[in-house]
Residue frames as qw, qx, qy, qz and C-alpha x, y, z in Angstrom:
[[0.046, 0.384, -0.659, 0.646, 113.64, 142.22, 96.79],
 [0.660, -0.189, 0.299, -0.662, 110.20, 141.38, 98.18],
 [0.924, 0.115, -0.304, -0.201, 110.31, 137.91, 96.53],
 [0.504, 0.343, -0.670, 0.423, 113.65, 137.17, 98.19],
 [0.222, -0.312, 0.565, -0.731, 112.29, 138.22, 101.59],
 [0.841, -0.054, 0.059, -0.535, 109.09, 136.10, 101.18],
 [0.828, 0.256, -0.498, 0.033, 111.33, 133.13, 100.06],
 [0.255, 0.371, -0.694, 0.562, 113.52, 133.54, 103.09],
 [0.458, -0.233, 0.423, -0.746, 110.58, 133.76, 105.47],
 [0.903, 0.076, -0.084, -0.414, 108.59, 130.88, 103.96],
 [0.708, 0.302, -0.610, 0.187, 111.74, 128.67, 103.90],
 [0.053, 0.328, -0.694, 0.639, 112.40, 129.39, 107.53],
 [0.679, -0.099, 0.263, -0.678, 108.77, 128.59, 108.44],
 [0.881, 0.196, -0.336, -0.267, 108.93, 125.45, 106.37],
 [0.484, 0.379, -0.701, 0.361, 112.05, 124.44, 108.21],
 [0.215, -0.196, 0.651, -0.702, 110.36, 124.76, 111.53],
 [0.008, 0.277, 0.960, 0.036, 107.34, 122.64, 110.29],
 [0.219, 0.410, 0.356, -0.811, 104.84, 125.54, 110.03],
 [0.543, 0.545, 0.630, 0.106, 103.97, 124.98, 106.45],
 [0.089, -0.614, 0.214, 0.755, 105.89, 127.69, 104.66],
 [0.191, 0.044, 0.789, 0.582, 105.22, 125.96, 101.38],
 [0.059, 0.697, 0.712, 0.068, 101.47, 126.65, 101.62],
 [0.106, -0.835, -0.160, 0.516, 102.24, 130.20, 102.40],
 [0.205, -0.350, 0.534, 0.742, 104.49, 130.50, 99.36],
 [0.148, 0.389, 0.811, 0.412, 101.63, 129.19, 97.13],
 [0.056, -0.825, -0.500, 0.257, 99.33, 131.85, 98.75],
 [0.182, -0.719, 0.135, 0.657, 101.76, 134.56, 98.09],
 [0.211, -0.114, 0.694, 0.679, 102.44, 133.53, 94.48],
 [0.081, 0.519, 0.791, 0.314, 98.78, 133.27, 93.63],
 [0.093, -0.864, -0.474, 0.144, 97.44, 136.33, 95.43],
 [0.253, -0.793, 0.119, 0.542, 100.36, 138.79, 95.36],
 [0.227, -0.377, 0.660, 0.609, 102.10, 137.70, 92.09],
 [0.682, 0.428, 0.066, -0.590, 98.88, 136.72, 90.36],
 [0.083, 0.352, -0.898, -0.252, 100.38, 133.40, 89.32],
 [0.762, -0.058, -0.462, -0.451, 98.31, 130.44, 88.11],
 [0.787, -0.446, 0.294, -0.308, 97.57, 127.99, 90.94],
 [0.989, 0.072, 0.042, 0.120, 99.27, 124.98, 89.23],
 [0.532, 0.636, -0.267, 0.491, 102.36, 126.98, 88.36],
 [0.312, -0.719, 0.380, -0.491, 102.58, 128.29, 91.98],
 [0.905, -0.313, 0.251, -0.142, 102.38, 124.66, 93.24],
 [0.902, 0.305, -0.075, 0.295, 105.09, 123.58, 90.86],
 [0.251, 0.717, -0.350, 0.548, 107.38, 126.29, 92.09],
 [0.625, -0.567, 0.341, -0.415, 106.56, 125.31, 95.64],
 [0.995, -0.054, 0.079, 0.034, 107.61, 121.76, 94.91],
 [0.679, 0.505, -0.222, 0.484, 110.92, 122.87, 93.38],
 [0.137, -0.734, 0.336, -0.574, 111.42, 125.07, 96.42],
 [0.847, -0.398, 0.239, -0.257, 110.67, 122.14, 98.76],
 [0.956, 0.212, -0.068, 0.193, 113.08, 119.90, 96.88],
 [0.390, 0.682, -0.312, 0.534, 115.95, 122.37, 97.13],
 [0.432, -0.633, 0.376, -0.521, 115.45, 122.72, 100.91],
 [0.926, -0.263, 0.198, -0.186, 115.13, 119.01, 101.45],
 [0.830, 0.402, -0.231, 0.311, 118.29, 118.24, 99.46],
 [0.072, 0.689, -0.436, 0.575, 120.22, 120.54, 101.93],
 [0.634, -0.477, 0.395, -0.464, 118.80, 118.85, 104.90],
 [0.992, 0.105, -0.040, -0.050, 119.36, 115.35, 103.42],
 [0.598, 0.545, -0.432, 0.399, 123.07, 116.06, 103.08],
 [0.179, -0.575, 0.518, -0.608, 123.24, 116.97, 106.75],
 [0.850, -0.222, 0.252, -0.406, 121.42, 113.84, 107.72],
 [0.902, 0.337, -0.251, 0.096, 123.55, 111.69, 105.63],
 [0.262, 0.617, -0.538, 0.511, 126.61, 113.09, 107.46],
 [0.404, -0.397, 0.554, -0.610, 125.06, 112.29, 110.82],
 [0.232, 0.032, -0.964, -0.127, 123.84, 108.86, 109.62],
 [0.361, 0.171, 0.550, -0.733, 120.24, 109.60, 110.65],
 [0.603, 0.297, -0.267, -0.691, 118.68, 108.16, 107.49],
 [0.628, 0.033, 0.775, -0.069, 117.04, 104.73, 106.89],
 [0.133, 0.371, -0.559, -0.730, 117.62, 104.22, 103.14],
 [0.010, -0.235, -0.942, -0.238, 115.31, 101.28, 102.64],
 [0.064, 0.665, 0.642, -0.376, 112.49, 103.27, 104.15],
 [0.067, 0.625, -0.174, -0.758, 113.42, 106.33, 102.05],
 [0.048, 0.099, -0.795, -0.596, 113.28, 104.24, 98.90],
 [0.011, 0.447, 0.894, -0.012, 109.88, 102.86, 99.82],
 [0.049, 0.750, 0.375, -0.543, 108.42, 106.26, 100.73],
 [0.003, -0.519, 0.401, 0.755, 110.07, 107.81, 97.62],
 [0.004, 0.089, 0.873, 0.480, 108.52, 105.28, 95.27],
 [0.001, -0.624, -0.770, 0.133, 105.14, 105.72, 96.73],
 [0.020, -0.713, -0.133, 0.688, 105.52, 109.53, 96.60],
 [0.011, -0.299, 0.581, 0.757, 106.60, 109.45, 93.04],
 [0.007, 0.343, 0.900, 0.268, 103.64, 107.22, 92.13],
 [0.041, -0.713, -0.579, 0.393, 101.32, 109.55, 94.01],
 [0.081, -0.571, 0.149, 0.803, 102.79, 112.56, 92.30],
 [0.009, 0.039, -0.743, -0.668, 102.27, 111.16, 88.80],
 [0.051, -0.529, -0.844, -0.073, 98.62, 110.20, 89.70],
 [0.096, -0.735, -0.377, 0.555, 97.97, 113.54, 91.28],
 [0.051, -0.426, 0.382, 0.819, 99.53, 115.44, 88.23],
 [0.036, -0.175, -0.832, -0.525, 97.35, 113.45, 85.87],
 [0.094, -0.660, -0.728, 0.160, 94.24, 114.05, 87.91],
 [0.094, -0.672, -0.136, 0.722, 95.00, 117.82, 88.24],
 [0.088, -0.187, 0.580, 0.788, 95.69, 118.08, 84.49],
 [0.112, -0.315, -0.840, -0.426, 92.24, 116.70, 83.85],
 [0.176, -0.676, -0.640, 0.319, 90.32, 118.85, 86.30],
 [0.102, 0.883, 0.236, 0.392, 89.02, 122.36, 86.12],
 [0.415, 0.319, -0.397, 0.754, 91.55, 124.80, 87.64],
 [0.409, -0.523, 0.060, -0.746, 88.78, 126.29, 89.90],
 [0.914, -0.304, -0.227, -0.141, 88.26, 122.86, 91.48],
 [0.763, 0.090, -0.356, 0.532, 91.96, 122.45, 92.16],
 [0.051, 0.462, -0.273, 0.843, 92.22, 125.93, 93.75],
 [0.609, -0.495, 0.042, -0.618, 89.32, 125.20, 95.98],
 [0.943, -0.150, -0.290, 0.069, 90.53, 121.75, 96.97],
 [0.607, 0.215, -0.353, 0.679, 93.93, 123.20, 97.77],
 [0.192, -0.523, 0.156, -0.815, 92.23, 126.03, 99.83],
 [0.845, -0.395, -0.125, -0.339, 90.15, 123.39, 101.82],
 [0.872, 0.012, -0.339, 0.353, 93.31, 121.35, 102.44],
 [0.330, 0.332, -0.348, 0.812, 95.18, 124.43, 103.79],
 [0.467, -0.495, 0.092, -0.727, 92.26, 125.49, 105.93],
 [0.914, -0.308, -0.205, -0.166, 91.88, 122.01, 107.38],
 [0.735, 0.122, -0.390, 0.541, 95.68, 121.75, 108.08],
 [0.026, 0.489, -0.231, 0.841, 95.47, 125.19, 109.78],
 [0.691, -0.473, 0.005, -0.546, 92.51, 124.14, 111.98],
 [0.939, -0.138, -0.302, 0.086, 94.22, 120.87, 112.88],
 [0.547, 0.255, -0.343, 0.720, 97.45, 122.66, 113.81],
 [0.229, -0.544, 0.123, -0.798, 95.48, 125.25, 115.81],
 [0.780, -0.422, 0.057, -0.460, 93.78, 122.63, 117.96],
 [0.812, 0.178, -0.528, 0.173, 96.62, 120.17, 118.16],
 [0.706, -0.705, 0.004, 0.066, 97.84, 119.24, 121.63],
 [0.273, 0.805, -0.492, 0.187, 101.39, 120.38, 122.21],
 [0.905, -0.103, -0.359, 0.203, 103.80, 117.57, 123.24],
 [0.289, -0.899, 0.271, -0.188, 105.89, 118.26, 126.28]]
């Protein structure tokens, strides 16, 4: 039941742009004692499910630029493959520390970002 509640909260936060995916990885690694790379893989699957739901909505409202989506998708796929190859050949401790630094930097940036009115 706790996993369901955490998934619900992190998905709601991710939907508002807070970064629920990063929180999910933290939960999976610290509370569930899961490997960092496995937690990140689950986070990606979690994100894909949510983005598919929102994509259906945007397709219905005709808010999508398909040529731009294709371009970004191809670059994202290439970056994912390169990142996976790099992560597979790195020490897991380095990947964990790099992810932690990225989360901390993102949090600091968000904390000091100017609010648009």
